[in-house]
C-alpha positions as CSV (number, residue, x, y, z in Angstrom):
1,M,-15.9,57.3,183.5
2,V,-15.6,57.0,180.1
3,A,-12.0,57.4,178.5
4,S,-12.0,59.0,175.3
5,V,-9.4,58.0,172.5
6,V,-7.3,60.7,171.0
7,R,-6.1,59.7,167.5
8,I,-2.8,61.3,166.1
9,A,-1.9,61.2,162.7
10,F,1.7,60.7,161.8
11,P,2.7,61.2,158.5
12,I,4.1,58.3,156.5
13,P,7.4,58.9,154.9
14,A,7.7,57.9,151.2
15,I,9.4,55.3,150.4
16,P,12.3,55.5,148.1
17,A,12.6,53.6,145.0
18,I,15.0,50.8,144.9
19,P,17.9,52.5,142.7
20,Q,18.9,50.9,139.6
21,V,22.5,49.7,139.3
22,D,24.3,50.8,136.3
23,P,25.2,47.7,134.1
24,I,28.8,47.1,134.1
25,P,30.3,48.3,130.6
26,C,30.8,44.8,128.9
27,A,30.4,43.3,125.4
28,L,28.2,40.7,127.1
29,Y,25.0,43.1,127.4
30,S,25.0,43.2,123.7
31,L,23.9,39.5,123.5
32,G,20.6,40.5,125.3
33,L,21.2,39.3,128.5
34,P,19.1,40.3,131.3
35,I,20.3,43.0,133.4
36,R,20.4,42.4,137.1
37,E,19.4,44.6,139.5
38,R,20.9,44.9,143.2
39,G,18.5,42.5,145.6
40,R,16.4,41.2,143.1
41,L,16.2,37.6,142.1
42,L,17.1,36.7,138.8
43,T,14.4,34.5,137.0
44,N,17.0,31.7,135.9
45,P,20.3,32.4,137.4
46,I,22.0,29.4,136.3
47,Q,21.1,29.7,132.8
48,T,22.3,33.3,133.1
49,I,25.6,32.0,134.5
50,K,25.6,29.5,131.3
51,D,25.0,32.5,128.7
52,L,27.6,34.4,130.7
53,T,30.1,32.0,130.4
54,Q,30.0,31.3,126.9
55,S,29.9,35.2,125.9
56,A,33.1,35.9,128.4
57,L,34.9,32.6,126.4
58,G,34.0,34.4,123.0
59,D,35.5,37.7,124.4
60,I,38.4,35.9,126.0
61,H,39.3,34.1,122.7
62,A,38.7,37.2,120.4
63,A,41.3,39.5,122.8
64,A,44.1,40.3,120.8
65,T,46.3,41.7,123.2
66,L,47.0,41.2,127.0
67,A,45.3,44.7,127.5
68,D,42.2,43.6,126.0
69,L,42.2,40.2,127.8
70,E,42.5,41.8,131.4
71,K,39.5,44.1,130.5
72,V,37.7,40.8,130.0
73,R,38.8,39.6,133.3
74,V,38.0,42.5,135.4
75,A,34.5,42.7,133.7
76,V,33.8,39.0,134.3
77,L,36.0,38.2,137.2
78,G,36.8,41.0,138.9
79,R,35.3,42.3,142.4
80,K,32.6,44.3,140.6
81,G,32.7,42.0,137.7
82,E,29.6,40.1,136.4
83,L,30.0,36.9,138.4
84,A,30.6,38.9,141.5
85,G,26.9,40.7,140.7
86,I,25.0,37.3,140.4
87,S,26.5,36.1,143.4
88,K,25.0,38.8,145.6
89,T,21.5,37.6,144.3
90,F,21.9,34.3,145.8
91,G,20.9,35.6,149.4
92,A,17.4,35.9,148.1
93,M,17.3,32.5,146.9
94,P,15.9,29.3,148.5
95,P,18.8,27.4,150.3
96,E,18.7,24.2,148.1
97,D,18.6,26.5,145.1
98,R,21.2,28.5,146.5
99,A,23.7,25.4,146.6
100,K,23.1,24.6,143.5
101,A,23.7,27.9,141.8
102,G,26.6,28.6,143.9
103,Q,28.4,25.3,143.0
104,F,27.6,26.3,139.3
105,L,29.0,29.8,139.6
106,N,32.4,28.3,141.2
107,E,32.8,26.0,138.1
108,A,32.0,28.8,135.7
109,K,34.6,31.1,137.5
110,A,37.2,28.1,137.2
111,T,36.3,27.5,133.5
112,L,36.8,31.3,132.7
113,E,40.0,31.6,134.9
114,K,41.8,28.6,133.0
115,S,40.7,30.1,129.7
116,I,42.1,33.1,130.7
117,E,45.3,31.8,131.7
118,D,45.6,29.9,128.6
119,R,44.9,32.8,126.4
120,K,47.4,34.8,128.3
121,L,50.3,32.1,127.9
122,S,49.5,32.3,124.0
123,L,49.4,36.0,123.8
124,E,52.6,36.1,125.5
125,S,54.2,33.8,123.3
126,S,52.9,35.3,120.4
127,E,54.2,39.0,121.5
128,S,57.7,37.6,122.4
129,D,57.8,36.1,119.0
130,Q,56.8,39.2,117.5
131,R,59.4,41.1,119.4
132,F,62.0,38.7,118.4
133,K,61.2,39.2,114.8
134,S,61.1,43.0,114.8
135,E,64.3,43.4,117.2
136,W,66.4,40.4,115.9
137,I,69.8,41.3,115.0
138,D,72.5,39.3,113.0
139,L,75.5,39.7,115.1
140,T,77.8,38.3,112.7
141,V,76.8,40.8,109.8
142,P,79.7,43.6,110.1
143,P,78.0,47.2,111.1
144,Q,77.4,49.6,108.5
145,G,78.1,53.3,109.0
146,I,81.1,52.7,111.9
147,S,84.1,54.0,111.1
148,P,87.1,52.1,112.1
149,G,89.2,53.2,115.1
150,H,92.3,55.3,115.3
151,I,95.6,54.3,117.0
152,H,96.2,57.5,119.2
153,P,99.4,59.6,118.2
154,V,101.5,59.2,121.1
155,T,101.2,55.0,120.5
156,Q,102.0,55.5,116.6
157,V,105.2,57.3,117.8
158,Q,106.0,54.6,120.5
159,D,105.4,51.6,118.3
160,E,107.8,53.3,115.4
161,I,110.5,54.2,118.3
162,E,110.1,50.5,119.2
163,Q,110.5,49.2,115.7
164,L,113.8,51.2,115.0
165,F,115.4,50.4,118.4
166,T,114.6,46.7,118.1
167,S,116.1,47.0,114.7
168,M,119.5,48.4,116.0
169,G,119.5,45.4,118.9
170,F,117.7,47.1,121.7
171,R,115.4,45.4,124.1
172,V,111.7,46.7,124.9
173,L,111.5,46.7,128.5
174,D,108.7,47.8,131.0
175,G,108.6,48.7,134.9
176,P,106.1,49.3,137.5
177,E,104.3,52.4,137.6
178,V,103.8,52.5,141.3
179,E,107.7,52.8,142.1
180,S,109.7,52.6,145.4
181,D,111.8,55.7,146.6
182,Y,114.7,53.7,146.2
183,Y,114.5,52.7,142.4
184,N,112.7,56.2,141.7
185,F,115.6,58.5,143.5
186,D,118.1,56.6,145.4
187,A,119.6,54.3,142.8
188,L,119.5,56.8,140.1
189,N,121.9,58.9,142.4
190,I,119.0,61.2,143.9
191,P,119.8,60.5,147.9
192,P,117.0,62.0,150.1
193,D,118.7,65.4,150.6
194,H,119.4,65.9,147.0
195,P,118.3,69.0,145.8
196,A,117.2,67.5,142.4
197,R,114.2,66.0,144.3
198,D,112.7,69.3,144.3
199,M,112.8,69.5,140.4
200,Q,110.2,66.5,140.3
201,D,106.7,67.2,141.9
202,T,105.6,63.8,143.0
203,F,102.5,61.7,143.9
204,W,103.3,60.1,147.4
205,M,101.4,56.8,148.6
206,T,100.5,56.4,152.3
207,D,102.9,53.4,152.4
208,G,106.0,55.5,151.0
209,H,105.9,54.3,147.2
210,L,105.2,56.9,144.6
211,L,103.9,57.2,140.9
212,R,106.9,57.2,139.2
213,T,108.0,60.4,137.9
214,H,110.3,59.2,134.9
215,T,111.0,56.0,133.2
216,S,114.8,55.8,134.5
217,P,114.2,53.6,137.2
218,V,114.0,50.7,134.5
219,Q,117.9,51.4,133.9
220,V,118.7,49.9,137.2
221,R,116.2,47.1,137.1
222,A,117.1,46.1,134.1
223,L,120.8,45.8,134.7
224,Q,120.4,44.0,137.9
225,K,118.3,41.6,136.1
226,Y,120.0,41.0,133.0
227,G,123.5,42.5,133.7
228,A,125.8,44.1,131.1
229,P,126.2,44.7,128.1
230,M,122.9,46.0,127.8
231,R,120.9,47.8,125.1
232,M,117.2,48.5,126.1
233,I,114.4,50.9,126.0
234,A,111.6,51.5,128.0
235,P,108.6,53.2,127.2
236,G,105.8,53.7,129.5
237,R,103.5,56.4,131.4
238,V,105.0,58.9,134.2
239,F,103.1,61.3,136.5
240,R,104.1,64.8,137.8
241,N,102.3,66.9,140.0
242,E,102.3,69.5,137.3
243,E,100.2,72.8,136.7
244,V,98.5,71.7,133.5
245,D,98.5,74.2,130.6
246,A,99.5,74.1,127.1
247,S,102.6,72.5,127.4
248,H,102.7,70.7,130.7
249,E,100.3,67.7,132.1
250,H,100.4,65.5,135.3
251,T,100.1,62.4,133.0
252,F,102.4,61.8,130.1
253,Y,104.5,59.2,128.3
254,Q,108.5,58.8,128.1
255,V,110.3,56.6,126.5
256,E,113.7,55.6,128.3
257,G,116.9,54.4,126.3
258,M,120.3,53.1,127.7
259,M,123.2,51.4,126.5
260,V,126.0,50.0,128.6
261,D,129.3,48.3,127.2
262,R,132.9,48.7,127.1
263,D,134.4,51.8,125.6
264,V,131.1,53.7,125.2
265,S,131.3,57.8,124.3
266,V,129.3,60.3,123.2
267,S,129.9,60.0,119.8
268,H,127.6,56.8,120.2
269,L,125.2,58.9,121.9
270,I,124.9,61.5,119.1
271,Y,124.8,58.8,116.6
272,F,121.8,57.1,117.9
273,M,119.9,60.5,118.7
274,Q,120.3,61.7,115.1
275,T,119.0,58.1,113.8
276,L,116.3,58.3,116.0
277,L,115.0,62.1,115.1
278,S,115.4,61.4,111.4
279,S,113.2,58.3,111.7
280,V,110.8,60.2,113.8
281,F,110.3,63.0,111.6
282,G,111.2,61.7,108.3
283,R,112.9,64.9,107.6
284,K,116.2,66.8,108.6
285,V,115.4,68.9,111.9
286,T,117.4,71.5,113.7
287,V,118.7,70.5,117.4
288,R,121.2,71.9,119.5
289,L,123.0,70.0,122.1
290,R,123.7,72.2,125.5
291,P,125.1,71.2,128.5
292,G,122.4,70.1,131.2
293,Y,122.4,68.7,134.6
294,F,120.9,65.4,135.6
295,P,122.0,63.4,138.5
296,F,121.9,60.0,136.8
297,V,124.4,61.1,134.1
298,E,127.9,62.8,133.8
299,P,128.2,64.6,131.6
300,G,124.7,65.6,130.9
301,F,123.4,67.2,128.0
302,E,120.2,68.9,126.7
303,L,119.1,67.8,123.1
304,D,116.6,70.7,122.1
305,I,114.7,70.5,118.7
306,Q,113.5,73.8,116.7
307,C,109.8,74.2,117.6
308,L,108.2,72.6,114.3
309,I,104.7,74.5,115.2
310,C,106.1,78.0,114.8
311,G,109.3,77.2,113.0
312,G,111.3,79.0,115.8
313,N,109.4,82.0,115.8
314,G,108.1,81.5,119.3
315,C,104.8,80.1,120.5
316,A,102.8,79.0,123.5
317,V,104.5,75.6,123.0
318,C,107.8,76.5,122.9
319,K,107.4,79.2,125.7
320,Q,108.4,81.9,122.9
321,S,111.7,80.8,122.9
322,G,111.6,78.9,119.6
323,W,113.0,75.7,121.0
324,V,111.6,72.4,122.7
325,E,113.2,70.7,125.4
326,L,113.1,67.2,123.9
327,L,115.8,64.9,124.9
328,P,117.7,65.1,128.0
329,C,120.8,62.7,127.5
330,G,124.5,61.9,129.0
331,L,126.7,59.3,130.0
332,V,125.4,57.0,133.0
333,H,126.8,58.1,136.3
334,P,129.5,55.8,137.7
335,N,127.2,55.6,140.8
336,V,124.3,54.3,138.8
337,I,126.3,51.6,137.5
338,T,127.6,50.6,140.9
339,N,124.0,50.5,142.3
340,S,123.1,48.3,139.3
341,G,125.5,45.7,140.7
342,L,128.1,46.7,138.2
343,D,131.5,47.6,138.3
344,P,131.9,51.1,136.7
345,Q,135.9,50.7,135.8
346,E,134.8,48.1,133.5
347,W,131.2,49.0,132.1
348,N,130.0,52.6,131.1
349,G,127.3,54.0,128.8
350,F,124.9,56.4,127.8
351,A,121.1,57.1,128.6
352,F,118.4,59.4,127.3
353,G,114.9,60.1,128.3
354,L,112.6,61.0,125.5
355,G,109.0,62.6,126.1
356,L,106.9,60.9,123.7
357,T,104.2,62.7,124.2
358,R,106.0,66.2,123.4
359,L,107.6,64.2,120.4
360,A,104.1,63.3,119.0
361,M,102.9,67.0,119.6
362,M,106.0,68.4,117.3
363,R,105.5,65.3,114.5
364,Y,101.9,66.4,114.2
365,A,101.9,70.1,115.0
366,I,99.9,69.7,118.0
367,D,99.6,73.0,119.9
368,D,98.1,71.9,123.2
369,I,99.3,68.8,125.0
370,R,95.8,68.7,127.1
371,L,94.4,67.4,123.8
372,M,96.3,63.9,124.5
373,Q,94.3,62.8,127.2
374,S,90.9,64.6,126.3
375,G,89.6,61.5,124.5
376,D,87.9,63.7,122.3
377,L,86.9,62.0,119.0
378,R,87.1,65.0,117.1
379,F,91.0,65.1,117.9
380,L,91.7,61.6,117.5
381,N,89.8,60.5,114.3
382,Q,92.6,63.0,112.6
383,F,95.3,60.3,113.2
């Protein structure tokens, strides 16, 4: 039996053409170098690497900025760069040619990398020099267009008061702003159950200390340290838990004054207060002396000044009364003398507490105490 052969024709698919690889944008191709095709053997790979190296060295030297240099590095040494493309053609080369070409490629890569690094250092140095020249400032040259600073109005008044009282034989002393309960109250004849403590809203610390509510504690500290006779003033910052408005602040400045000697009277007090106000305001001012209660003086007085903002007609600063409480004063209480370690039968004196912030407001006709702590240069530049 003869077997028959059946022939079946299968369609032969068309072989796709090998895609051409787009050349990497690089100035090297402008030299007429042969464009590689993926998978095809270069005619002379060593010569191609030589030409590529020489062209790349020229581009490296011509790079004017670090950005230009980075573009050359990526085009030649990058993962998709020219040398990487050439190395992919080595697979179709004979082993002996492949080793030689690979060695030559590595040497070319090392040469280019060193050239790029050298050019990078040169560009960085050049850019630094350029930056130093453009941004250089002579710090010894006085600035132009900057106005000089101004002394705060409270500081101006404080300096004048210090100069005035030192000319009359007074010391200028200072005390801690964080004070003990004893010096702030007890030593000044204000025991824990005294109703006068309700007059001063106080910021208390967790350890029992407080932000001082007045500069009066310096009275006792000064007498304990220096003894009598004593003439002193103590300017400084004080704190009250106040509701802030045009005439009240939680932080303000006072100056405490005290004179302790033998046979000191109210007439001495009046003399020094008249001298003080005449010096500060540089003109005659209207004042009034009325009885006032302060635990650390006996008798006590309130020295009020006619409001210089409204001339006594009434405004927000004087609370429409025409008068501003400026200077509580009186003769030092015997208990304070005793607490200071002195004998009240031998020594007596007067004391006063002056609001520096309020005095500055009167002098410069400032109608809102809040401006003093605002830090507003438009306000401060006026003084």
